[in-house]
Backbone as ProteinMPNN parsed JSONL, in Angstrom:
{"seq_chain_A": "MLKSKQRAALRGIAGSYETIFQIGKGGISEALISQVNDALRKRELIKLRVLDNSMYSAREAAEEIAEKTGSEVVQVIGSRFVLFKRNHKEPVINIKL", "coords_chain_A": {"N_chain_A": [[0.843, -1.186, 0.0], [0.621, 2.14, -0.936], [1.909, 5.112, 0.536], [0.757, 8.477, 1.193], [2.699, 10.438, 0.512], [4.411, 8.971, -1.126], [2.668, 8.31, -3.179], [2.137, 10.902, -4.141], [4.687, 11.589, -5.091], [4.94, 9.713, -7.159], [2.816, 10.532, -8.793], [3.822, 12.968, -9.665], [6.017, 12.114, -11.189], [4.677, 10.64, -13.15], [3.381, 12.585, -14.568], [4.811, 13.491, -16.794], [4.777, 11.323, -18.43], [3.77, 9.411, -21.301], [0.624, 8.165, -22.505], [0.265, 4.714, -22.72], [-1.427, 2.582, -23.133], [-4.753, 1.845, -24.251], [-8.138, 1.511, -23.387], [-10.851, 0.258, -24.945], [-13.852, -0.473, -26.754], [-13.504, -3.19, -26.704], [-12.929, -3.85, -24.148], [-11.479, -5.187, -21.113], [-9.208, -7.436, -21.694], [-7.597, -10.704, -21.522], [-5.253, -10.576, -22.979], [-4.66, -7.832, -22.891], [-4.211, -7.546, -20.125], [-1.921, -9.133, -19.86], [-0.104, -7.655, -21.44], [-0.049, -5.269, -19.981], [1.031, -6.2, -17.577], [3.629, -6.903, -18.478], [4.577, -4.363, -19.24], [4.492, -3.038, -16.764], [6.411, -4.5, -15.392], [8.728, -3.745, -16.718], [8.704, -0.905, -16.639], [7.529, -0.033, -14.259], [5.789, 2.143, -13.668], [2.94, 3.193, -15.274], [0.798, 4.8, -17.703], [-2.594, 4.838, -18.547], [-5.522, 4.922, -20.694], [-9.034, 5.362, -20.923], [-11.261, 4.915, -23.48], [-14.03, 6.705, -25.021], [-15.9, 4.917, -26.077], [-15.825, 2.714, -24.461], [-17.079, 0.317, -22.065], [-16.398, 0.751, -19.52], [-15.725, 2.933, -16.745], [-13.061, 5.229, -16.007], [-12.174, 4.852, -13.375], [-13.3, 2.324, -12.706], [-12.005, 0.666, -14.597], [-9.332, 1.069, -13.853], [-9.279, -0.007, -11.237], [-9.997, -2.689, -11.718], [-7.955, -3.611, -13.453], [-5.719, -3.136, -11.83], [-6.23, -4.937, -9.761], [-6.074, -7.394, -11.151], [-3.432, -7.385, -11.999], [-1.919, -7.042, -9.777], [-1.056, -4.556, -9.089], [-0.939, -1.046, -8.062], [-3.315, 1.581, -7.919], [-2.415, 4.748, -8.741], [-3.383, 7.229, -9.521], [-6.372, 8.713, -10.767], [-7.656, 10.564, -13.278], [-10.077, 12.178, -15.007], [-10.389, 10.558, -18.029], [-8.103, 9.123, -17.832], [-5.638, 7.07, -16.191], [-3.195, 6.042, -13.728], [-0.943, 3.46, -13.03], [1.029, 1.583, -10.68], [3.643, -0.68, -10.008], [5.982, -2.173, -8.11], [9.13, -3.349, -9.155], [10.932, -5.658, -7.77], [13.307, -6.977, -8.331], [14.701, -5.528, -10.346], [14.626, -2.471, -9.8], [13.207, 0.508, -11.163], [12.169, 3.042, -10.691], [13.064, 5.31, -8.245], [11.91, 5.535, -5.32], [11.278, 5.694, -1.851], [9.972, 2.869, -0.345]], "CA_chain_A": [[0.0, 0.0, 0.0], [1.403, 3.363, -1.04], [1.601, 6.214, 1.44], [0.369, 9.667, 0.429], [3.892, 11.094, -0.049], [4.873, 8.129, -2.223], [1.686, 8.494, -4.244], [2.377, 12.241, -4.686], [5.928, 11.521, -5.873], [4.639, 8.962, -8.38], [1.98, 11.395, -9.634], [4.73, 13.937, -10.273], [6.789, 11.41, -12.221], [3.764, 10.218, -14.221], [2.918, 13.75, -15.311], [5.525, 13.617, -18.062], [4.658, 10.057, -19.167], [2.767, 9.277, -22.355], [-0.319, 7.063, -22.362], [0.754, 3.61, -23.548], [-2.506, 1.628, -23.4], [-6.101, 2.393, -24.308], [-9.202, 0.529, -23.202], [-11.974, 0.664, -25.789], [-15.057, -1.304, -26.726], [-13.098, -4.572, -26.443], [-12.859, -4.04, -22.699], [-10.239, -5.631, -20.482], [-8.997, -8.83, -22.1], [-6.404, -11.353, -20.966], [-4.112, -10.052, -23.735], [-4.359, -6.517, -22.323], [-3.63, -7.779, -18.792], [-0.568, -9.631, -20.095], [0.707, -6.53, -21.905], [0.105, -4.341, -18.858], [1.995, -6.84, -16.676], [4.957, -6.755, -19.069], [4.955, -2.949, -19.158], [4.752, -2.732, -15.352], [7.672, -5.139, -15.031], [9.823, -2.973, -17.309], [8.651, 0.531, -16.334], [6.96, 0.129, -12.918], [4.747, 3.167, -13.639], [2.386, 3.355, -16.619], [-0.415, 5.607, -17.824], [-3.573, 4.235, -19.447], [-6.664, 5.779, -21.01], [-10.29, 4.701, -21.267], [-11.911, 5.615, -24.58], [-15.46, 6.993, -24.842], [-16.73, 3.771, -26.462], [-15.635, 1.63, -23.509], [-18.155, 0.13, -21.101], [-15.806, 1.03, -18.208], [-15.26, 4.271, -16.382], [-11.624, 5.162, -15.729], [-12.01, 4.282, -12.026], [-13.601, 0.885, -12.778], [-10.931, 0.007, -15.345], [-8.125, 1.14, -13.03], [-9.379, -0.951, -10.123], [-9.996, -4.061, -12.225], [-6.619, -3.941, -13.961], [-4.83, -3.187, -10.668], [-6.499, -6.198, -9.067], [-5.607, -8.522, -11.957], [-1.984, -7.331, -12.194], [-1.244, -6.894, -8.488], [-0.477, -3.209, -9.034], [-1.703, -0.083, -7.278], [-3.796, 2.761, -8.627], [-1.764, 5.95, -8.222], [-4.177, 8.418, -9.806], [-7.385, 8.656, -11.82], [-8.107, 11.911, -13.646], [-10.85, 12.125, -16.251], [-10.394, 9.247, -18.671], [-6.762, 8.539, -17.709], [-5.23, 6.612, -14.864], [-1.8, 5.65, -13.585], [-0.728, 2.275, -12.201], [2.406, 1.368, -10.226], [3.971, -1.976, -9.422], [7.427, -2.23, -7.854], [9.917, -4.48, -9.64], [11.906, -5.835, -6.691], [14.582, -7.461, -8.874], [15.361, -4.446, -11.069], [13.844, -1.239, -9.621], [13.397, 1.56, -12.157], [11.837, 4.307, -10.04], [13.713, 5.342, -6.939], [11.21, 6.162, -4.197], [11.347, 4.814, -0.679], [8.729, 2.156, -0.049]], "C_chain_A": [[0.882, 1.241, 0.0], [0.95, 4.389, -0.012], [1.351, 7.46, 0.605], [1.57, 10.381, -0.191], [4.455, 10.296, -1.219], [3.96, 8.3, -3.436], [1.892, 9.859, -4.926], [3.641, 12.256, -5.551], [5.695, 10.8, -7.195], [3.757, 9.769, -9.323], [2.845, 12.413, -10.367], [5.535, 13.327, -11.404], [5.893, 11.095, -13.412], [3.276, 11.381, -15.071], [3.561, 13.886, -16.678], [5.416, 12.357, -18.931], [3.568, 10.144, -20.23], [1.85, 8.108, -22.025], [0.131, 5.925, -23.265], [-0.306, 2.554, -23.848], [-3.836, 2.362, -23.421], [-7.101, 1.262, -24.157], [-10.411, 1.034, -23.972], [-13.138, -0.288, -25.654], [-14.744, -2.771, -26.476], [-12.98, -4.88, -24.959], [-11.486, -4.48, -22.225], [-10.085, -7.123, -20.757], [-7.756, -9.401, -21.414], [-5.144, -10.857, -21.673], [-3.684, -8.688, -23.188], [-3.69, -6.667, -20.962], [-2.181, -8.243, -18.923], [0.366, -8.503, -20.528], [0.96, -5.528, -20.787], [1.105, -4.904, -17.855], [3.417, -6.675, -17.181], [5.453, -5.322, -18.946], [5.28, -2.552, -17.715], [6.077, -3.326, -14.901], [8.859, -4.305, -15.527], [9.872, -1.538, -16.815], [8.248, 0.855, -14.909], [5.787, 1.108, -12.854], [4.246, 3.377, -15.064], [1.096, 4.163, -16.573], [-1.311, 4.958, -18.875], [-4.74, 5.188, -19.644], [-7.869, 4.922, -21.368], [-10.976, 5.539, -22.34], [-13.407, 5.78, -24.313], [-16.35, 5.793, -25.152], [-16.564, 2.568, -25.534], [-16.823, 1.534, -22.557], [-17.68, 0.414, -19.671], [-15.622, 2.521, -17.996], [-13.765, 4.124, -16.091], [-11.371, 4.509, -14.368], [-12.244, 2.775, -12.039], [-12.48, 0.126, -13.477], [-9.66, -0.032, -14.513], [-8.158, 0.094, -11.922], [-9.334, -2.397, -10.598], [-8.618, -4.477, -12.716], [-5.627, -4.039, -12.808], [-4.992, -4.505, -9.917], [-5.898, -7.383, -9.829], [-4.093, -8.546, -12.144], [-1.211, -7.232, -10.877], [-0.571, -5.536, -8.342], [-1.353, -2.306, -8.172], [-2.12, 1.091, -8.151], [-3.166, 3.98, -7.958], [-2.697, 7.14, -8.353], [-5.203, 8.099, -10.885], [-7.849, 10.085, -12.054], [-8.805, 11.814, -14.991], [-10.884, 10.715, -16.814], [-9.048, 8.543, -18.556], [-6.504, 8.074, -16.279], [-3.806, 6.096, -14.901], [-1.721, 4.466, -12.632], [0.753, 2.148, -11.858], [2.538, -0.04, -9.659], [5.483, -2.063, -9.314], [8.023, -3.504, -8.448], [11.05, -4.662, -8.637], [13.269, -6.29, -7.194], [15.378, -6.353, -9.546], [14.547, -3.161, -10.943], [14.21, -0.176, -10.659], [13.201, 2.919, -11.51], [12.354, 4.264, -8.614], [12.922, 6.176, -5.944], [11.274, 5.182, -3.044], [9.993, 4.199, -0.411], [8.799, 1.511, 1.306]], "O_chain_A": [[1.779, 1.377, 0.832], [-0.241, 4.519, 0.273], [1.699, 7.492, -0.575], [1.471, 10.88, -1.312], [4.924, 10.877, -2.197], [4.425, 8.418, -4.569], [1.827, 9.954, -6.152], [3.658, 12.867, -6.619], [6.195, 11.229, -8.235], [3.936, 9.697, -10.539], [2.629, 12.687, -11.547], [5.717, 13.945, -12.453], [6.304, 11.265, -14.56], [2.804, 11.172, -16.188], [2.921, 14.349, -17.622], [5.918, 12.34, -20.055], [2.577, 10.857, -20.072], [2.258, 7.168, -21.343], [0.358, 6.139, -24.456], [-0.106, 1.714, -24.726], [-4.033, 3.354, -22.719], [-6.93, 0.186, -24.729], [-10.933, 2.111, -23.684], [-13.387, -0.842, -24.583], [-15.63, -3.527, -26.076], [-12.937, -6.045, -24.563], [-10.469, -4.185, -22.852], [-10.743, -7.957, -20.136], [-6.972, -8.671, -20.808], [-4.09, -10.731, -21.05], [-2.492, -8.42, -23.04], [-2.706, -5.985, -20.677], [-1.314, -7.792, -18.175], [1.493, -8.405, -20.043], [2.065, -5.0, -20.663], [1.94, -4.164, -17.335], [4.316, -6.345, -16.408], [6.608, -5.087, -18.592], [6.236, -1.815, -17.473], [6.791, -2.713, -14.108], [9.869, -4.179, -14.835], [10.956, -0.999, -16.593], [8.595, 1.92, -14.399], [4.874, 0.91, -12.052], [5.027, 3.699, -15.959], [0.401, 4.208, -15.558], [-0.852, 4.578, -19.952], [-4.93, 6.131, -18.876], [-7.742, 3.891, -22.029], [-11.242, 6.724, -22.138], [-13.976, 5.078, -23.478], [-17.426, 5.652, -24.571], [-17.119, 1.504, -25.808], [-17.49, 2.53, -22.275], [-18.463, 0.328, -18.725], [-15.394, 3.275, -18.942], [-13.268, 3.008, -15.946], [-10.452, 3.702, -14.23], [-11.469, 2.026, -11.445], [-12.053, -0.93, -13.01], [-8.979, -1.057, -14.469], [-7.174, -0.611, -11.699], [-8.705, -3.241, -9.959], [-8.163, -5.582, -12.423], [-4.778, -4.93, -12.803], [-4.01, -5.112, -9.491], [-5.288, -8.267, -9.229], [-3.522, -9.601, -12.417], [0.017, -7.327, -10.869], [0.372, -5.382, -7.565], [-2.369, -2.737, -7.626], [-1.365, 1.536, -9.015], [-3.356, 4.215, -6.765], [-2.807, 7.96, -7.442], [-4.939, 7.317, -11.799], [-8.369, 10.737, -11.149], [-8.203, 11.419, -15.99], [-11.351, 9.786, -16.155], [-8.87, 7.468, -19.128], [-7.06, 8.597, -15.312], [-3.277, 5.756, -15.959], [-2.344, 4.462, -11.571], [1.62, 2.55, -12.635], [1.669, -0.524, -8.933], [6.184, -2.03, -10.325], [7.486, -4.597, -8.267], [12.021, -3.906, -8.653], [14.284, -6.018, -6.553], [16.588, -6.245, -9.346], [13.844, -2.791, -11.883], [15.383, 0.009, -10.987], [13.977, 3.844, -11.751], [12.114, 3.309, -7.875], [13.205, 7.356, -5.738], [11.319, 3.969, -3.253], [8.992, 4.901, -0.268], [7.843, 0.863, 1.732]]}, "name": "protein", "num_of_chains": 1, "seq": "MLKSKQRAALRGIAGSYETIFQIGKGGISEALISQVNDALRKRELIKLRVLDNSMYSAREAAEEIAEKTGSEVVQVIGSRFVLFKRNHKEPVINIKL"}
C-alpha cells in the first residue's frame, strides 16, 4: 500500500509520461492484462486511457486492472489513470517504499 507522499511523488513522475494503453469497446482482455503486466515489469509506472466507447469508467478500469496485475492505482483523472507496481529485482523508479 502506497503512502500519500509516495503516491504524490509517483503522480509527479507520471505527469511527463505518455499514455501507452487504451481501453476501448473490447474491454479488459487477458491479452491486455498480459501486456500491462509486461509494461509494469519494465517501467513500474504506466499511464492508461479509457476511450469513450468503452463500457468502463476510468475508475472501474483502473481498479480491475490493478487487481488482476497486483499493481496499485496511483491516480485517476478524467479518462486517464496511472498504475504502479514495484519491480523488486530491477527497480526503475527510486522512491522509498
